[in-house]
N, CA, C and O atoms as a Maestro MAE file, in Angstrom:
{
 s_m_m2io_version
 :::
 2.0.0
}

f_m_ct {
 s_m_title
 :::
 protein
 m_atom[224] {
  # First column is atom index #
  i_m_mmod_type
  r_m_x_coord
  r_m_y_coord
  r_m_z_coord
  i_m_residue_number
  s_m_chain_name
  s_m_pdb_residue_name
  s_m_pdb_atom_name
  i_m_atomic_number
  :::
  1 25 -42.728 19.628 23.554 1 A "MET " " N  " 7
  2 3 -42.989 20.401 22.285 1 A "MET " " CA " 6
  3 2 -42.893 21.875 22.458 1 A "MET " " C  " 6
  4 15 -43.177 22.672 21.563 1 A "MET " " O  " 8
  5 25 -42.460 22.222 23.706 2 A "PHE " " N  " 7
  6 3 -41.522 23.632 23.783 2 A "PHE " " CA " 6
  7 2 -40.465 23.344 23.472 2 A "PHE " " C  " 6
  8 15 -39.925 24.224 22.802 2 A "PHE " " O  " 8
  9 25 -39.536 21.987 23.746 3 A "ALA " " N  " 7
  10 3 -38.293 21.982 23.703 3 A "ALA " " CA " 6
  11 2 -37.808 22.094 22.301 3 A "ALA " " C  " 6
  12 15 -36.796 22.657 21.884 3 A "ALA " " O  " 8
  13 25 -38.709 21.463 21.676 4 A "PHE " " N  " 7
  14 3 -38.197 21.504 19.992 4 A "PHE " " CA " 6
  15 2 -38.354 22.951 19.448 4 A "PHE " " C  " 6
  16 15 -37.643 23.306 18.507 4 A "PHE " " O  " 8
  17 25 -39.227 23.769 19.985 5 A "LEU " " N  " 7
  18 3 -39.060 25.220 19.671 5 A "LEU " " CA " 6
  19 2 -38.403 25.661 19.846 5 A "LEU " " C  " 6
  20 15 -38.044 26.426 18.950 5 A "LEU " " O  " 8
  21 25 -37.552 25.644 21.189 6 A "VAL " " N  " 7
  22 3 -36.478 26.490 21.971 6 A "VAL " " CA " 6
  23 2 -35.337 26.167 21.120 6 A "VAL " " C  " 6
  24 15 -34.625 27.026 20.600 6 A "VAL " " O  " 8
  25 25 -35.142 24.604 20.960 7 A "PHE " " N  " 7
  26 3 -33.967 24.274 20.058 7 A "PHE " " CA " 6
  27 2 -33.790 24.744 18.670 7 A "PHE " " C  " 6
  28 15 -32.839 25.336 18.158 7 A "PHE " " O  " 8
  29 25 -35.267 24.228 18.016 8 A "SER " " N  " 7
  30 3 -34.745 24.877 16.504 8 A "SER " " CA " 6
  31 2 -34.535 26.042 16.138 8 A "SER " " C  " 6
  32 15 -34.034 26.402 15.072 8 A "SER " " O  " 8
  33 25 -35.049 26.927 17.332 9 A "GLY " " N  " 7
  34 3 -34.817 28.421 17.268 9 A "GLY " " CA " 6
  35 2 -33.465 29.059 17.448 9 A "GLY " " C  " 6
  36 15 -32.950 29.879 16.687 9 A "GLY " " O  " 8
  37 25 -32.909 28.516 18.678 10 A "VAL " " N  " 7
  38 3 -31.599 28.512 19.038 10 A "VAL " " CA " 6
  39 2 -30.831 28.193 18.026 10 A "VAL " " C  " 6
  40 15 -30.016 29.026 17.628 10 A "VAL " " O  " 8
  41 25 -30.941 26.824 17.355 11 A "SER " " N  " 7
  42 3 -29.882 26.319 16.881 11 A "SER " " CA " 6
  43 2 -30.124 27.171 14.997 11 A "SER " " C  " 6
  44 15 -29.123 27.784 14.626 11 A "SER " " O  " 8
  45 25 -30.902 27.168 14.350 12 A "LEU " " N  " 7
  46 3 -31.074 27.767 12.985 12 A "LEU " " CA " 6
  47 2 -30.999 28.835 13.364 12 A "LEU " " C  " 6
  48 15 -30.676 29.436 12.339 12 A "LEU " " O  " 8
  49 25 -31.084 29.740 14.339 13 A "TYR " " N  " 7
  50 3 -31.201 30.880 14.587 13 A "TYR " " CA " 6
  51 2 -29.552 31.933 13.629 13 A "TYR " " C  " 6
  52 15 -29.606 33.055 13.126 13 A "TYR " " O  " 8
  53 25 -28.583 31.183 13.697 14 A "PHE " " N  " 7
  54 3 -27.530 31.970 13.563 14 A "PHE " " CA " 6
  55 2 -27.269 31.477 11.981 14 A "PHE " " C  " 6
  56 15 -26.435 32.145 11.369 14 A "PHE " " O  " 8
  57 25 -27.803 30.549 11.379 15 A "ARG " " N  " 7
  58 3 -27.195 30.020 10.181 15 A "ARG " " CA " 6
  59 2 -28.435 30.391 9.155 15 A "ARG " " C  " 6
  60 15 -28.093 31.059 8.179 15 A "ARG " " O  " 8
  61 25 -29.831 30.043 9.253 16 A "TYR " " N  " 7
  62 3 -30.882 29.961 8.921 16 A "TYR " " CA " 6
  63 2 -32.088 30.695 9.380 16 A "TYR " " C  " 6
  64 15 -33.134 30.235 9.839 16 A "TYR " " O  " 8
  65 25 -31.687 32.109 9.134 17 A "MET " " N  " 7
  66 3 -32.906 33.029 10.197 17 A "MET " " CA " 6
  67 2 -34.028 32.368 9.428 17 A "MET " " C  " 6
  68 15 -34.660 31.626 10.179 17 A "MET " " O  " 8
  69 25 -34.469 32.379 8.266 18 A "ARG " " N  " 7
  70 3 -35.791 32.306 7.872 18 A "ARG " " CA " 6
  71 2 -36.376 30.876 7.951 18 A "ARG " " C  " 6
  72 15 -37.581 30.668 8.095 18 A "ARG " " O  " 8
  73 25 -35.345 29.802 7.837 19 A "LEU " " N  " 7
  74 3 -35.924 28.475 8.597 19 A "LEU " " CA " 6
  75 2 -36.137 28.264 9.859 19 A "LEU " " C  " 6
  76 15 -36.737 27.316 10.367 19 A "LEU " " O  " 8
  77 25 -35.598 29.234 10.409 20 A "ALA " " N  " 7
  78 3 -36.068 28.987 12.364 20 A "ALA " " CA " 6
  79 2 -37.151 29.691 12.379 20 A "ALA " " C  " 6
  80 15 -37.875 29.462 13.348 20 A "ALA " " O  " 8
  81 25 -37.668 30.787 11.342 21 A "LEU " " N  " 7
  82 3 -38.925 31.666 11.233 21 A "LEU " " CA " 6
  83 2 -39.861 30.624 11.253 21 A "LEU " " C  " 6
  84 15 -40.704 30.430 12.129 21 A "LEU " " O  " 8
  85 25 -39.633 29.851 10.066 22 A "PHE " " N  " 7
  86 3 -40.511 28.966 9.765 22 A "PHE " " CA " 6
  87 2 -41.227 27.724 10.640 22 A "PHE " " C  " 6
  88 15 -42.399 27.348 10.653 22 A "PHE " " O  " 8
  89 25 -40.103 27.265 11.330 23 A "PHE " " N  " 7
  90 3 -39.955 25.999 12.191 23 A "PHE " " CA " 6
  91 2 -40.780 26.790 13.481 23 A "PHE " " C  " 6
  92 15 -41.691 26.076 13.901 23 A "PHE " " O  " 8
  93 25 -40.673 27.984 14.135 24 A "ILE " " N  " 7
  94 3 -41.073 28.575 15.195 24 A "ILE " " CA " 6
  95 2 -42.809 28.886 14.652 24 A "ILE " " C  " 6
  96 15 -43.750 28.573 15.381 24 A "ILE " " O  " 8
  97 25 -42.936 29.292 13.799 25 A "CYS " " N  " 7
  98 3 -44.155 29.383 13.380 25 A "CYS " " CA " 6
  99 2 -44.626 28.457 13.238 25 A "CYS " " C  " 6
  100 15 -45.676 28.430 13.880 25 A "CYS " " O  " 8
  101 25 -44.379 27.245 12.515 26 A "LEU " " N  " 7
  102 3 -44.962 26.070 12.271 26 A "LEU " " CA " 6
  103 2 -45.412 25.461 13.828 26 A "LEU " " C  " 6
  104 15 -46.560 25.140 14.137 26 A "LEU " " O  " 8
  105 25 -44.410 25.401 14.566 27 A "THR " " N  " 7
  106 3 -44.427 24.892 16.190 27 A "THR " " CA " 6
  107 2 -45.684 25.521 16.889 27 A "THR " " C  " 6
  108 15 -46.556 24.877 17.472 27 A "THR " " O  " 8
  109 25 -45.629 27.115 16.711 28 A "ALA " " N  " 7
  110 3 -46.930 27.492 17.289 28 A "ALA " " CA " 6
  111 2 -48.096 27.314 16.899 28 A "ALA " " C  " 6
  112 15 -49.030 27.126 17.678 28 A "ALA " " O  " 8
  113 25 -48.226 27.355 15.408 29 A "PHE " " N  " 7
  114 3 -49.657 27.141 14.685 29 A "PHE " " CA " 6
  115 2 -49.968 25.633 15.278 29 A "PHE " " C  " 6
  116 15 -51.118 25.525 15.702 29 A "PHE " " O  " 8
  117 25 -49.095 24.369 15.392 30 A "PHE " " N  " 7
  118 3 -49.185 23.088 15.878 30 A "PHE " " CA " 6
  119 2 -49.913 23.295 17.305 30 A "PHE " " C  " 6
  120 15 -51.085 23.049 17.591 30 A "PHE " " O  " 8
  121 25 -48.913 23.800 18.092 31 A "LEU " " N  " 7
  122 3 -49.696 24.054 19.865 31 A "LEU " " CA " 6
  123 2 -50.389 24.459 19.771 31 A "LEU " " C  " 6
  124 15 -51.143 23.839 20.521 31 A "LEU " " O  " 8
  125 25 -51.548 26.060 18.873 32 A "LEU " " N  " 7
  126 3 -52.669 26.671 18.827 32 A "LEU " " CA " 6
  127 2 -53.672 25.571 18.526 32 A "LEU " " C  " 6
  128 15 -54.505 25.337 19.402 32 A "LEU " " O  " 8
  129 25 -53.702 24.896 17.453 33 A "SER " " N  " 7
  130 3 -54.645 23.907 17.139 33 A "SER " " CA " 6
  131 2 -54.817 22.570 18.210 33 A "SER " " C  " 6
  132 15 -55.884 21.999 18.437 33 A "SER " " O  " 8
  133 25 -53.530 22.239 18.783 34 A "MET " " N  " 7
  134 3 -54.039 21.062 20.023 34 A "MET " " CA " 6
  135 2 -54.922 22.078 20.492 34 A "MET " " C  " 6
  136 15 -56.141 22.024 20.329 34 A "MET " " O  " 8
  137 25 -54.292 23.051 21.103 35 A "LYS " " N  " 7
  138 3 -55.106 23.436 22.244 35 A "LYS " " CA " 6
  139 2 -56.862 23.885 21.706 35 A "LYS " " C  " 6
  140 15 -57.844 23.469 22.320 35 A "LYS " " O  " 8
  141 25 -56.926 24.498 20.867 36 A "ILE " " N  " 7
  142 3 -58.421 24.393 20.024 36 A "ILE " " CA " 6
  143 2 -58.792 23.011 20.286 36 A "ILE " " C  " 6
  144 15 -59.773 22.801 20.999 36 A "ILE " " O  " 8
  145 25 -58.137 22.058 19.804 37 A "ALA " " N  " 7
  146 3 -59.126 20.712 19.878 37 A "ALA " " CA " 6
  147 2 -59.540 20.134 20.791 37 A "ALA " " C  " 6
  148 15 -60.616 19.535 20.762 37 A "ALA " " O  " 8
  149 25 -58.262 20.227 22.470 38 A "LYS " " N  " 7
  150 3 -58.848 20.070 23.455 38 A "LYS " " CA " 6
  151 2 -59.787 20.755 24.114 38 A "LYS " " C  " 6
  152 15 -60.676 20.159 24.722 38 A "LYS " " O  " 8
  153 25 -59.717 21.951 24.081 39 A "GLN " " N  " 7
  154 3 -61.184 22.605 24.275 39 A "GLN " " CA " 6
  155 2 -62.351 22.186 23.760 39 A "GLN " " C  " 6
  156 15 -63.357 22.181 24.468 39 A "GLN " " O  " 8
  157 25 -62.386 21.760 22.401 40 A "ILE " " N  " 7
  158 3 -63.372 21.289 21.421 40 A "ILE " " CA " 6
  159 2 -64.196 19.860 22.411 40 A "ILE " " C  " 6
  160 15 -65.360 19.678 22.767 40 A "ILE " " O  " 8
  161 25 -62.877 19.033 22.592 41 A "ARG " " N  " 7
  162 3 -62.814 17.894 22.848 41 A "ARG " " CA " 6
  163 2 -63.851 17.695 24.542 41 A "ARG " " C  " 6
  164 15 -64.680 16.843 24.864 41 A "ARG " " O  " 8
  165 25 -63.277 18.963 25.326 42 A "LYS " " N  " 7
  166 3 -63.836 19.517 26.601 42 A "LYS " " CA " 6
  167 2 -65.242 19.672 26.676 42 A "LYS " " C  " 6
  168 15 -66.051 19.381 27.557 42 A "LYS " " O  " 8
  169 25 -65.331 20.077 25.813 43 A "ASN " " N  " 7
  170 3 -66.652 20.811 25.547 43 A "ASN " " CA " 6
  171 2 -68.151 20.059 25.325 43 A "ASN " " C  " 6
  172 15 -69.302 20.207 25.736 43 A "ASN " " O  " 8
  173 25 -67.326 19.053 24.310 44 A "ARG " " N  " 7
  174 3 -68.332 17.934 24.229 44 A "ARG " " CA " 6
  175 2 -68.782 16.799 25.100 44 A "ARG " " C  " 6
  176 15 -69.891 16.264 25.076 44 A "ARG " " O  " 8
  177 25 -67.798 16.518 25.847 45 A "LYS " " N  " 7
  178 3 -67.808 15.884 26.838 45 A "LYS " " CA " 6
  179 2 -68.593 16.370 27.843 45 A "LYS " " C  " 6
  180 15 -69.275 15.589 28.506 45 A "LYS " " O  " 8
  181 25 -68.600 17.528 28.053 46 A "SER " " N  " 7
  182 3 -69.548 18.272 29.358 46 A "SER " " CA " 6
  183 2 -70.682 18.438 28.665 46 A "SER " " C  " 6
  184 15 -71.602 18.336 29.477 46 A "SER " " O  " 8
  185 25 -71.159 18.669 27.434 47 A "LYS " " N  " 7
  186 3 -72.374 18.367 26.864 47 A "LYS " " CA " 6
  187 2 -73.227 17.255 27.129 47 A "LYS " " C  " 6
  188 15 -74.425 17.218 27.409 47 A "LYS " " O  " 8
  189 25 -72.023 15.981 26.929 48 A "ARG " " N  " 7
  190 3 -72.524 14.806 27.494 48 A "ARG " " CA " 6
  191 2 -73.336 14.581 28.560 48 A "ARG " " C  " 6
  192 15 -74.420 14.105 28.894 48 A "ARG " " O  " 8
  193 25 -72.470 15.061 28.907 49 A "ARG " " N  " 7
  194 3 -72.775 14.832 30.829 49 A "ARG " " CA " 6
  195 2 -73.772 15.686 31.147 49 A "ARG " " C  " 6
  196 15 -74.339 15.344 32.184 49 A "ARG " " O  " 8
  197 25 -74.232 16.739 30.613 50 A "MET " " N  " 7
  198 3 -75.438 17.657 30.939 50 A "MET " " CA " 6
  199 2 -76.752 16.776 30.497 50 A "MET " " C  " 6
  200 15 -77.702 16.606 31.261 50 A "MET " " O  " 8
  201 25 -76.678 16.180 29.025 51 A "LEU " " N  " 7
  202 3 -77.792 15.220 28.700 51 A "LEU " " CA " 6
  203 2 -78.089 14.193 29.352 51 A "LEU " " C  " 6
  204 15 -79.245 13.774 29.404 51 A "LEU " " O  " 8
  205 25 -77.013 13.583 30.000 52 A "LEU " " N  " 7
  206 3 -77.255 12.232 30.527 52 A "LEU " " CA " 6
  207 2 -78.371 11.956 31.773 52 A "LEU " " C  " 6
  208 15 -78.970 10.887 31.894 52 A "LEU " " O  " 8
  209 25 -78.542 13.127 32.682 53 A "PRO " " N  " 7
  210 3 -79.712 12.637 33.737 53 A "PRO " " CA " 6
  211 2 -80.502 13.177 33.187 53 A "PRO " " C  " 6
  212 15 -81.334 13.479 34.043 53 A "PRO " " O  " 8
  213 25 -80.904 13.621 31.999 54 A "LEU " " N  " 7
  214 3 -82.341 13.905 31.431 54 A "LEU " " CA " 6
  215 2 -82.825 12.474 30.949 54 A "LEU " " C  " 6
  216 15 -83.848 11.860 31.253 54 A "LEU " " O  " 8
  217 25 -81.828 12.145 30.144 55 A "SER " " N  " 7
  218 3 -82.556 10.663 29.585 55 A "SER " " CA " 6
  219 2 -82.714 9.844 30.195 55 A "SER " " C  " 6
  220 15 -83.366 8.925 29.699 55 A "SER " " O  " 8
  221 25 -82.211 9.693 31.632 56 A "MET " " N  " 7
  222 3 -82.701 8.623 32.469 56 A "MET " " CA " 6
  223 2 -83.989 8.878 33.183 56 A "MET " " C  " 6
  224 15 -84.471 8.014 33.915 56 A "MET " " O  " 8
  :::
 }
 m_bond[223] {
  # First column is bond index #
  i_m_from
  i_m_to
  i_m_order
  :::
  1 1 2 1
  2 2 3 1
  3 3 4 2
  4 3 5 1
  5 5 6 1
  6 6 7 1
  7 7 8 2
  8 7 9 1
  9 9 10 1
  10 10 11 1
  11 11 12 2
  12 11 13 1
  13 13 14 1
  14 14 15 1
  15 15 16 2
  16 15 17 1
  17 17 18 1
  18 18 19 1
  19 19 20 2
  20 19 21 1
  21 21 22 1
  22 22 23 1
  23 23 24 2
  24 23 25 1
  25 25 26 1
  26 26 27 1
  27 27 28 2
  28 27 29 1
  29 29 30 1
  30 30 31 1
  31 31 32 2
  32 31 33 1
  33 33 34 1
  34 34 35 1
  35 35 36 2
  36 35 37 1
  37 37 38 1
  38 38 39 1
  39 39 40 2
  40 39 41 1
  41 41 42 1
  42 42 43 1
  43 43 44 2
  44 43 45 1
  45 45 46 1
  46 46 47 1
  47 47 48 2
  48 47 49 1
  49 49 50 1
  50 50 51 1
  51 51 52 2
  52 51 53 1
  53 53 54 1
  54 54 55 1
  55 55 56 2
  56 55 57 1
  57 57 58 1
  58 58 59 1
  59 59 60 2
  60 59 61 1
  61 61 62 1
  62 62 63 1
  63 63 64 2
  64 63 65 1
  65 65 66 1
  66 66 67 1
  67 67 68 2
  68 67 69 1
  69 69 70 1
  70 70 71 1
  71 71 72 2
  72 71 73 1
  73 73 74 1
  74 74 75 1
  75 75 76 2
  76 75 77 1
  77 77 78 1
  78 78 79 1
  79 79 80 2
  80 79 81 1
  81 81 82 1
  82 82 83 1
  83 83 84 2
  84 83 85 1
  85 85 86 1
  86 86 87 1
  87 87 88 2
  88 87 89 1
  89 89 90 1
  90 90 91 1
  91 91 92 2
  92 91 93 1
  93 93 94 1
  94 94 95 1
  95 95 96 2
  96 95 97 1
  97 97 98 1
  98 98 99 1
  99 99 100 2
  100 99 101 1
  101 101 102 1
  102 102 103 1
  103 103 104 2
  104 103 105 1
  105 105 106 1
  106 106 107 1
  107 107 108 2
  108 107 109 1
  109 109 110 1
  110 110 111 1
  111 111 112 2
  112 111 113 1
  113 113 114 1
  114 114 115 1
  115 115 116 2
  116 115 117 1
  117 117 118 1
  118 118 119 1
  119 119 120 2
  120 119 121 1
  121 121 122 1
  122 122 123 1
  123 123 124 2
  124 123 125 1
  125 125 126 1
  126 126 127 1
  127 127 128 2
  128 127 129 1
  129 129 130 1
  130 130 131 1
  131 131 132 2
  132 131 133 1
  133 133 134 1
  134 134 135 1
  135 135 136 2
  136 135 137 1
  137 137 138 1
  138 138 139 1
  139 139 140 2
  140 139 141 1
  141 141 142 1
  142 142 143 1
  143 143 144 2
  144 143 145 1
  145 145 146 1
  146 146 147 1
  147 147 148 2
  148 147 149 1
  149 149 150 1
  150 150 151 1
  151 151 152 2
  152 151 153 1
  153 153 154 1
  154 154 155 1
  155 155 156 2
  156 155 157 1
  157 157 158 1
  158 158 159 1
  159 159 160 2
  160 159 161 1
  161 161 162 1
  162 162 163 1
  163 163 164 2
  164 163 165 1
  165 165 166 1
  166 166 167 1
  167 167 168 2
  168 167 169 1
  169 169 170 1
  170 170 171 1
  171 171 172 2
  172 171 173 1
  173 173 174 1
  174 174 175 1
  175 175 176 2
  176 175 177 1
  177 177 178 1
  178 178 179 1
  179 179 180 2
  180 179 181 1
  181 181 182 1
  182 182 183 1
  183 183 184 2
  184 183 185 1
  185 185 186 1
  186 186 187 1
  187 187 188 2
  188 187 189 1
  189 189 190 1
  190 190 191 1
  191 191 192 2
  192 191 193 1
  193 193 194 1
  194 194 195 1
  195 195 196 2
  196 195 197 1
  197 197 198 1
  198 198 199 1
  199 199 200 2
  200 199 201 1
  201 201 202 1
  202 202 203 1
  203 203 204 2
  204 203 205 1
  205 205 206 1
  206 206 207 1
  207 207 208 2
  208 207 209 1
  209 209 210 1
  210 210 211 1
  211 211 212 2
  212 211 213 1
  213 213 214 1
  214 214 215 1
  215 215 216 2
  216 215 217 1
  217 217 218 1
  218 218 219 1
  219 219 220 2
  220 219 221 1
  221 221 222 1
  222 222 223 1
  223 223 224 2
  :::
 }
}
């Protein structure tokens, strides 16, 4: 994913400045949303682990 960000930024920087900026923002937003989703999944998993011994 990071390679896509770098490649699109470098290749489009010289010709289409706005398009390169759009791709960089889009990739950064995508990476951020993936990081947030991963954190949410991790929190849910740890919550389930904490509840399991109490129910047994």
